DRENZAKE-196690 format. One record per residue (C-alpha): residue number from 1; residue in three letters; chain; x, y, z. Coordinates in steps of 0.5 Angstrom, whole numbers, always signed. Example, Ala and Ser with C-alpha at 12.3 -4.5 7.8 and 13.67 -1.06 7.14 Angstrom:
2
ATOM   seq   type   mol    east   north      up
ATOM     1    Ala     A     +25      -9     +16
ATOM     2    Ser     A     +27      -2     +14
This chain:
412
ATOM   seq   type   mol    east   north      up
ATOM     1    Met     A    +193    +224    +261
ATOM     2    Val     A    +199    +220    +263
ATOM     3    Asn     A    +205    +225    +263
ATOM     4    Trp     A    +212    +221    +265
ATOM     5    Leu     A    +217    +225    +261
ATOM     6    Pro     A    +221    +231    +263
ATOM     7    Arg     A    +218    +238    +263
ATOM     8    His     A    +222    +240    +258
ATOM     9    Lys     A    +221    +234    +253
ATOM    10    Arg     A    +213    +235    +254
ATOM    11    Asn     A    +214    +242    +252
ATOM    12    Gln     A    +218    +240    +246
ATOM    13    Ser     A    +213    +235    +244
ATOM    14    Leu     A    +207    +240    +244
ATOM    15    Arg     A    +209    +244    +237
ATOM    16    Gly     A    +203    +245    +233
ATOM    17    Thr     A    +197    +246    +238
ATOM    18    Thr     A    +197    +254    +237
ATOM    19    Leu     A    +191    +253    +232
ATOM    20    Asn     A    +185    +258    +233
ATOM    21    Lys     A    +178    +256    +233
ATOM    22    Asp     A    +176    +257    +226
ATOM    23    Asn     A    +183    +254    +223
ATOM    24    Gly     A    +182    +248    +227
ATOM    25    Lys     A    +175    +247    +224
ATOM    26    Leu     A    +177    +248    +217
ATOM    27    Leu     A    +183    +243    +218
ATOM    28    Leu     A    +178    +238    +221
ATOM    29    Thr     A    +174    +239    +215
ATOM    30    Leu     A    +179    +238    +210
ATOM    31    Leu     A    +182    +232    +214
ATOM    32    Ser     A    +175    +229    +213
ATOM    33    Ala     A    +175    +230    +206
ATOM    34    Ala     A    +182    +227    +206
ATOM    35    His     A    +180    +221    +210
ATOM    36    Ser     A    +174    +220    +205
ATOM    37    Leu     A    +178    +220    +199
ATOM    38    Asn     A    +184    +216    +203
ATOM    39    His     A    +179    +210    +204
ATOM    40    Ser     A    +175    +211    +197
ATOM    41    Leu     A    +182    +209    +193
ATOM    42    Phe     A    +181    +202    +196
ATOM    43    Leu     A    +173    +201    +195
ATOM    44    Val     A    +174    +201    +187
ATOM    45    Leu     A    +177    +194    +187
ATOM    46    Pro     A    +172    +190    +191
ATOM    47    Phe     A    +166    +193    +186
ATOM    48    Phe     A    +169    +191    +180
ATOM    49    Leu     A    +173    +185    +183
ATOM    50    Leu     A    +171    +180    +177
ATOM    51    Glu     A    +171    +185    +172
ATOM    52    Val     A    +178    +187    +173
ATOM    53    Ala     A    +180    +179    +174
ATOM    54    Asn     A    +177    +177    +168
ATOM    55    Glu     A    +180    +183    +164
ATOM    56    Phe     A    +187    +181    +166
ATOM    57    Gly     A    +186    +173    +165
ATOM    58    Thr     A    +186    +172    +173
ATOM    59    Thr     A    +182    +169    +179
ATOM    60    Arg     A    +178    +172    +184
ATOM    61    Glu     A    +183    +169    +189
ATOM    62    Thr     A    +189    +172    +186
ATOM    63    Met     A    +186    +179    +186
ATOM    64    Gly     A    +185    +178    +193
ATOM    65    Leu     A    +192    +176    +194
ATOM    66    Ile     A    +194    +182    +191
ATOM    67    Ala     A    +190    +186    +195
ATOM    68    Ala     A    +192    +183    +201
ATOM    69    Ile     A    +200    +185    +200
ATOM    70    Ile     A    +198    +192    +198
ATOM    71    Gly     A    +194    +192    +204
ATOM    72    Phe     A    +200    +190    +208
ATOM    73    Ile     A    +204    +195    +205
ATOM    74    Tyr     A    +199    +200    +206
ATOM    75    Gly     A    +199    +198    +214
ATOM    76    Phe     A    +206    +198    +214
ATOM    77    Gly     A    +207    +205    +211
ATOM    78    Ser     A    +204    +207    +217
ATOM    79    Leu     A    +210    +205    +221
ATOM    80    Val     A    +214    +210    +217
ATOM    81    Gly     A    +208    +216    +216
ATOM    82    Gly     A    +208    +216    +224
ATOM    83    Pro     A    +215    +218    +225
ATOM    84    Leu     A    +215    +222    +219
ATOM    85    Ser     A    +210    +226    +222
ATOM    86    Asp     A    +213    +227    +228
ATOM    87    Arg     A    +220    +229    +225
ATOM    88    Leu     A    +217    +233    +219
ATOM    89    Gly     A    +211    +236    +221
ATOM    90    Glu     A    +204    +233    +220
ATOM    91    Val     A    +201    +238    +215
ATOM    92    Lys     A    +207    +236    +210
ATOM    93    Thr     A    +206    +229    +211
ATOM    94    Ile     A    +199    +229    +210
ATOM    95    Thr     A    +200    +233    +203
ATOM    96    Leu     A    +205    +228    +201
ATOM    97    Ser     A    +201    +222    +202
ATOM    98    Leu     A    +195    +225    +198
ATOM    99    Ser     A    +199    +228    +192
ATOM   100    Phe     A    +203    +222    +192
ATOM   101    Ser     A    +197    +217    +192
ATOM   102    Gly     A    +193    +221    +188
ATOM   103    Phe     A    +198    +222    +182
ATOM   104    Ser     A    +199    +214    +182
ATOM   105    Thr     A    +192    +213    +180
ATOM   106    Leu     A    +194    +216    +173
ATOM   107    Ile     A    +198    +210    +172
ATOM   108    Phe     A    +191    +206    +171
ATOM   109    Ile     A    +191    +210    +164
ATOM   110    Ile     A    +196    +205    +161
ATOM   111    Ala     A    +195    +199    +166
ATOM   112    His     A    +193    +194    +161
ATOM   113    Asp     A    +196    +188    +164
ATOM   114    Leu     A    +196    +185    +171
ATOM   115    Ser     A    +204    +187    +173
ATOM   116    Ser     A    +202    +195    +171
ATOM   117    Phe     A    +196    +194    +175
ATOM   118    Ser     A    +199    +192    +181
ATOM   119    Val     A    +205    +197    +180
ATOM   120    Ala     A    +199    +203    +180
ATOM   121    Phe     A    +196    +200    +186
ATOM   122    Leu     A    +202    +199    +190
ATOM   123    Leu     A    +204    +206    +189
ATOM   124    Ile     A    +197    +208    +191
ATOM   125    Gly     A    +198    +204    +198
ATOM   126    Ile     A    +205    +207    +199
ATOM   127    Gly     A    +202    +214    +199
ATOM   128    Ala     A    +196    +213    +202
ATOM   129    Ser     A    +199    +209    +208
ATOM   130    Leu     A    +202    +216    +211
ATOM   131    Tyr     A    +195    +219    +212
ATOM   132    His     A    +192    +216    +218
ATOM   133    Pro     A    +197    +216    +224
ATOM   134    Thr     A    +199    +223    +221
ATOM   135    Ala     A    +192    +225    +221
ATOM   136    Asn     A    +190    +222    +228
ATOM   137    Ser     A    +196    +225    +231
ATOM   138    Ile     A    +195    +232    +229
ATOM   139    Ile     A    +187    +232    +231
ATOM   140    Ser     A    +190    +229    +238
ATOM   141    Lys     A    +194    +235    +239
ATOM   142    Thr     A    +189    +240    +236
ATOM   143    Phe     A    +183    +238    +240
ATOM   144    Gln     A    +186    +236    +247
ATOM   145    Thr     A    +180    +237    +251
ATOM   146    Ser     A    +175    +234    +246
ATOM   147    Met     A    +179    +229    +243
ATOM   148    Ala     A    +174    +223    +242
ATOM   149    Glu     A    +169    +228    +240
ATOM   150    Ala     A    +174    +231    +235
ATOM   151    Met     A    +176    +224    +232
ATOM   152    Gly     A    +169    +222    +232
ATOM   153    Leu     A    +167    +228    +227
ATOM   154    His     A    +174    +226    +223
ATOM   155    Gly     A    +171    +220    +222
ATOM   156    Thr     A    +164    +222    +221
ATOM   157    Gly     A    +166    +227    +216
ATOM   158    Gly     A    +170    +222    +212
ATOM   159    Asn     A    +164    +217    +212
ATOM   160    Phe     A    +160    +223    +210
ATOM   161    Gly     A    +164    +223    +203
ATOM   162    Tyr     A    +166    +216    +203
ATOM   163    Met     A    +158    +214    +203
ATOM   164    Phe     A    +157    +217    +197
ATOM   165    Ala     A    +163    +213    +194
ATOM   166    Pro     A    +160    +207    +192
ATOM   167    Leu     A    +155    +211    +188
ATOM   168    Ala     A    +160    +214    +184
ATOM   169    Ile     A    +164    +208    +183
ATOM   170    Ala     A    +158    +204    +181
ATOM   171    Gly     A    +155    +210    +176
ATOM   172    Met     A    +162    +212    +173
ATOM   173    Gly     A    +165    +204    +173
ATOM   174    Asn     A    +158    +202    +169
ATOM   175    Leu     A    +158    +208    +164
ATOM   176    Trp     A    +166    +208    +163
ATOM   177    Gly     A    +169    +202    +166
ATOM   178    Trp     A    +173    +201    +173
ATOM   179    Arg     A    +179    +206    +171
ATOM   180    His     A    +175    +212    +171
ATOM   181    Pro     A    +173    +212    +179
ATOM   182    Trp     A    +180    +211    +181
ATOM   183    Ile     A    +182    +217    +177
ATOM   184    Phe     A    +177    +221    +179
ATOM   185    Phe     A    +178    +220    +187
ATOM   186    Gly     A    +186    +221    +185
ATOM   187    Leu     A    +185    +228    +182
ATOM   188    Leu     A    +180    +230    +188
ATOM   189    Ser     A    +186    +227    +193
ATOM   190    Val     A    +191    +232    +189
ATOM   191    Leu     A    +186    +238    +190
ATOM   192    Val     A    +185    +237    +197
ATOM   193    Ser     A    +193    +236    +199
ATOM   194    Ile     A    +193    +243    +195
ATOM   195    Leu     A    +188    +246    +200
ATOM   196    Ile     A    +191    +243    +206
ATOM   197    Leu     A    +198    +246    +205
ATOM   198    Gln     A    +195    +253    +203
ATOM   199    Thr     A    +190    +254    +209
ATOM   200    Ser     A    +193    +250    +215
ATOM   201    Lys     A    +198    +254    +219
ATOM   202    Met     A    +201    +249    +223
ATOM   203    Pro     A    +208    +250    +225
ATOM   204    Ser     A    +213    +245    +222
ATOM   205    Lys     A    +218    +246    +227
ATOM   206    Arg     A    +222    +239    +227
ATOM   207    Asn     A    +222    +235    +233
ATOM   208    Thr     A    +228    +233    +236
ATOM   209    Val     A    +226    +228    +241
ATOM   210    Lys     A    +229    +221    +238
ATOM   211    Ile     A    +223    +216    +238
ATOM   212    Arg     A    +224    +209    +238
ATOM   213    Val     A    +218    +204    +237
ATOM   214    Lys     A    +220    +199    +243
ATOM   215    Asp     A    +219    +205    +247
ATOM   216    Val     A    +212    +207    +245
ATOM   217    Val     A    +210    +199    +245
ATOM   218    Lys     A    +212    +200    +253
ATOM   219    Ile     A    +207    +205    +254
ATOM   220    Pro     A    +202    +201    +259
ATOM   221    Gly     A    +196    +198    +256
ATOM   222    Leu     A    +198    +199    +249
ATOM   223    Lys     A    +200    +192    +248
ATOM   224    Thr     A    +193    +190    +249
ATOM   225    Val     A    +190    +196    +245
ATOM   226    Leu     A    +195    +194    +239
ATOM   227    Ile     A    +192    +186    +239
ATOM   228    Tyr     A    +185    +188    +240
ATOM   229    Asn     A    +186    +193    +234
ATOM   230    Met     A    +189    +187    +230
ATOM   231    Met     A    +183    +183    +231
ATOM   232    Val     A    +179    +188    +229
ATOM   233    Gly     A    +183    +189    +222
ATOM   234    Leu     A    +182    +182    +221
ATOM   235    Tyr     A    +175    +182    +221
ATOM   236    Phe     A    +174    +189    +218
ATOM   237    Lys     A    +179    +188    +212
ATOM   238    Gly     A    +175    +182    +210
ATOM   239    Val     A    +168    +185    +211
ATOM   240    Asp     A    +170    +191    +207
ATOM   241    Phe     A    +173    +187    +201
ATOM   242    Ile     A    +168    +181    +200
ATOM   243    Phe     A    +162    +185    +202
ATOM   244    Pro     A    +160    +187    +195
ATOM   245    Ser     A    +161    +180    +192
ATOM   246    Phe     A    +157    +177    +198
ATOM   247    Ile     A    +151    +181    +195
ATOM   248    Ala     A    +152    +179    +188
ATOM   249    Phe     A    +153    +172    +191
ATOM   250    Arg     A    +146    +172    +194
ATOM   251    Phe     A    +142    +177    +189
ATOM   252    Ser     A    +145    +174    +183
ATOM   253    Pro     A    +140    +168    +182
ATOM   254    Ile     A    +134    +173    +183
ATOM   255    Phe     A    +136    +180    +179
ATOM   256    Gln     A    +139    +182    +173
ATOM   257    Ala     A    +147    +184    +173
ATOM   258    Glu     A    +145    +192    +173
ATOM   259    Ile     A    +140    +191    +179
ATOM   260    Val     A    +145    +187    +183
ATOM   261    Ser     A    +150    +193    +182
ATOM   262    Ala     A    +146    +198    +184
ATOM   263    Leu     A    +144    +194    +190
ATOM   264    Lys     A    +152    +194    +192
ATOM   265    Gly     A    +152    +201    +191
ATOM   266    Val     A    +146    +202    +196
ATOM   267    Ala     A    +148    +197    +201
ATOM   268    Val     A    +155    +200    +202
ATOM   269    Phe     A    +152    +207    +202
ATOM   270    Ser     A    +147    +205    +207
ATOM   271    Leu     A    +152    +202    +211
ATOM   272    Leu     A    +157    +208    +211
ATOM   273    Ala     A    +151    +213    +212
ATOM   274    Val     A    +149    +209    +219
ATOM   275    Gly     A    +157    +209    +220
ATOM   276    Ile     A    +156    +217    +221
ATOM   277    Leu     A    +152    +216    +227
ATOM   278    Gly     A    +156    +211    +230
ATOM   279    Gln     A    +162    +215    +229
ATOM   280    Trp     A    +159    +221    +232
ATOM   281    Leu     A    +155    +218    +238
ATOM   282    Gly     A    +161    +213    +239
ATOM   283    Gly     A    +166    +219    +240
ATOM   284    Lys     A    +161    +222    +245
ATOM   285    Ala     A    +160    +216    +249
ATOM   286    Ser     A    +167    +215    +250
ATOM   287    Asp     A    +168    +222    +253
ATOM   288    Arg     A    +162    +221    +257
ATOM   289    Phe     A    +162    +213    +259
ATOM   290    Gly     A    +169    +211    +258
ATOM   291    Ser     A    +173    +208    +252
ATOM   292    Arg     A    +173    +201    +254
ATOM   293    Glu     A    +165    +201    +256
ATOM   294    Thr     A    +164    +203    +249
ATOM   295    Leu     A    +169    +198    +246
ATOM   296    Val     A    +166    +192    +249
ATOM   297    Leu     A    +159    +194    +247
ATOM   298    Ala     A    +161    +196    +240
ATOM   299    Ser     A    +164    +189    +240
ATOM   300    Val     A    +158    +185    +242
ATOM   301    Phe     A    +154    +188    +236
ATOM   302    Val     A    +159    +187    +231
ATOM   303    Ser     A    +160    +180    +233
ATOM   304    Leu     A    +152    +179    +232
ATOM   305    Ser     A    +152    +182    +226
ATOM   306    Leu     A    +157    +178    +223
ATOM   307    Ile     A    +153    +172    +225
ATOM   308    Leu     A    +147    +174    +222
ATOM   309    Leu     A    +149    +176    +215
ATOM   310    Pro     A    +151    +169    +213
ATOM   311    Ser     A    +146    +165    +218
ATOM   312    Val     A    +139    +168    +215
ATOM   313    Ser     A    +137    +165    +209
ATOM   314    Glu     A    +133    +171    +206
ATOM   315    Pro     A    +137    +175    +203
ATOM   316    Phe     A    +134    +182    +204
ATOM   317    Val     A    +132    +180    +211
ATOM   318    Ser     A    +140    +179    +212
ATOM   319    Leu     A    +142    +185    +209
ATOM   320    Leu     A    +137    +189    +213
ATOM   321    Leu     A    +139    +186    +219
ATOM   322    Phe     A    +147    +187    +218
ATOM   323    Val     A    +147    +194    +215
ATOM   324    Pro     A    +145    +198    +221
ATOM   325    Leu     A    +148    +193    +226
ATOM   326    Tyr     A    +155    +193    +223
ATOM   327    Gly     A    +155    +200    +220
ATOM   328    Phe     A    +153    +203    +227
ATOM   329    Phe     A    +157    +199    +232
ATOM   330    Phe     A    +164    +198    +228
ATOM   331    Tyr     A    +164    +205    +226
ATOM   332    Ala     A    +162    +207    +234
ATOM   333    His     A    +169    +203    +236
ATOM   334    Gln     A    +174    +208    +232
ATOM   335    Pro     A    +173    +214    +236
ATOM   336    Ala     A    +173    +211    +242
ATOM   337    Leu     A    +180    +207    +241
ATOM   338    Asn     A    +183    +212    +238
ATOM   339    Ser     A    +182    +217    +243
ATOM   340    Leu     A    +184    +212    +248
ATOM   341    Ala     A    +191    +210    +245
ATOM   342    Gly     A    +192    +218    +245
ATOM   343    Leu     A    +190    +219    +252
ATOM   344    Ile     A    +195    +214    +254
ATOM   345    Thr     A    +201    +216    +250
ATOM   346    Pro     A    +205    +222    +251
ATOM   347    Asn     A    +204    +228    +245
ATOM   348    His     A    +211    +227    +242
ATOM   349    Met     A    +210    +220    +241
ATOM   350    Arg     A    +203    +220    +238
ATOM   351    Gly     A    +205    +220    +231
ATOM   352    Thr     A    +209    +214    +232
ATOM   353    Met     A    +204    +210    +236
ATOM   354    Phe     A    +198    +212    +231
ATOM   355    Gly     A    +203    +209    +226
ATOM   356    Ile     A    +204    +202    +230
ATOM   357    Leu     A    +196    +202    +231
ATOM   358    Phe     A    +194    +203    +224
ATOM   359    Phe     A    +199    +198    +222
ATOM   360    Phe     A    +196    +192    +227
ATOM   361    Ser     A    +189    +194    +224
ATOM   362    Phe     A    +191    +195    +216
ATOM   363    Gly     A    +197    +192    +215
ATOM   364    Leu     A    +197    +185    +219
ATOM   365    Gly     A    +189    +185    +219
ATOM   366    Ser     A    +190    +185    +211
ATOM   367    Ala     A    +191    +178    +211
ATOM   368    Ser     A    +184    +177    +212
ATOM   369    Thr     A    +183    +179    +205
ATOM   370    Ala     A    +187    +173    +202
ATOM   371    Ile     A    +184    +169    +208
ATOM   372    Ala     A    +176    +171    +206
ATOM   373    Thr     A    +177    +170    +198
ATOM   374    Ser     A    +181    +163    +199
ATOM   375    Ile     A    +175    +161    +203
ATOM   376    Ala     A    +170    +163    +199
ATOM   377    Gln     A    +174    +160    +193
ATOM   378    Arg     A    +174    +153    +196
ATOM   379    Tyr     A    +167    +153    +200
ATOM   380    Asp     A    +163    +159    +199
ATOM   381    Leu     A    +162    +166    +202
ATOM   382    Asn     A    +158    +164    +207
ATOM   383    Met     A    +164    +160    +210
ATOM   384    Ala     A    +168    +166    +209
ATOM   385    Phe     A    +164    +171    +213
ATOM   386    Tyr     A    +163    +165    +219
ATOM   387    Ala     A    +171    +166    +219
ATOM   388    Leu     A    +171    +173    +220
ATOM   389    Met     A    +166    +172    +225
ATOM   390    Leu     A    +171    +168    +229
ATOM   391    Phe     A    +176    +174    +229
ATOM   392    Ser     A    +170    +179    +232
ATOM   393    Leu     A    +169    +174    +237
ATOM   394    Ala     A    +177    +175    +239
ATOM   395    Ala     A    +176    +182    +239
ATOM   396    Leu     A    +170    +182    +244
ATOM   397    Leu     A    +174    +178    +249
ATOM   398    Leu     A    +180    +183    +248
ATOM   399    Ser     A    +176    +189    +249
ATOM   400    Leu     A    +174    +187    +256
ATOM   401    Phe     A    +182    +188    +258
ATOM   402    Val     A    +184    +194    +254
ATOM   403    Pro     A    +185    +200    +259
ATOM   404    Ser     A    +180    +205    +262
ATOM   405    Asn     A    +181    +212    +260
ATOM   406    Lys     A    +177    +215    +266
ATOM   407    Ala     A    +183    +216    +270
ATOM   408    Ser     A    +187    +219    +265
ATOM   409    Ser     A    +181    +224    +263
ATOM   410    Lys     A    +181    +226    +270
ATOM   411    Gln     A    +189    +227    +270
ATOM   412    Lys     A    +188    +232    +264
């Protein structure tokens, strides 16, 4: 690993690496649950986009703009979450993230206009934004000899819970309305935050090394990784937001609304289920063959999937081609990218670095929710997916230039 700090600062940065094997497994399990809940909080709106828009007397395009703003704040907050975890400690920061976002869902009980809905969604985004850089930082410090695999298992565990979210959302939402899935995930988030605080024995000693964003960005190779991750965010956030609407667009002329709703749940469930395998094998492939090689391969097949979905006119065929290709290879890239970023970054800077990395993907990338919904409103959802495909091609090009982690791995 690249170590260009004085020895006393490197030692100072290695706080929180004293977990034994059993505590490490427990922590990874709880983080996986937290990971799935963090994303599930943002999956409800895409499922009930038209219902929420109609209830508040607005349009799908307006809801897309609100989602883009919240998504930017969700990403921007990671710039706070990363340094906060470096200073306060990862466990405390994760507990704060889960409990704050979880309790904020209760506002939906009294949200009966667009303004109060937006406030509740905003607070969820602020709380949830602290999670990703903090979780990636603690994993990179705890599992230094198998970082990519641990990142993959964190994503795999998160996807395992997250893949059931569409079924819960569709079931509870159709029975009791769109508010209930949000509150359900919020209360589970609070519960997991309590478990993490009570069972994780990570030291909370403050880091006295002053970390500046401009110093982190100067890390060799990191700028390319950041721009690549922004392009990933620009297609991923758009796909994540409009994919359920695309299913409705293709299948509503064929089936009744109840069947279309069920198809949405099954399609997203299947995509995430395939993603579990992608996370696991992506982590193993990165450790064995290298992160850059894994990223290039994943980017090729993601781009192919985004070409096939709008191009194949038969709805079932397009869905059957898209779900396994996109689900596997999109999620395969995540442990490869996160481990590469961790390997080229000194330990004490990792929280801040992962915050910047997350901001480029989820913050700047959130613009694609507004772009995709605007194109869909003016043209159609096929055109929206063609636009997202262009971002994936840019990511493919950039993947050829990210640094290799092979040399860093040998130095560890």
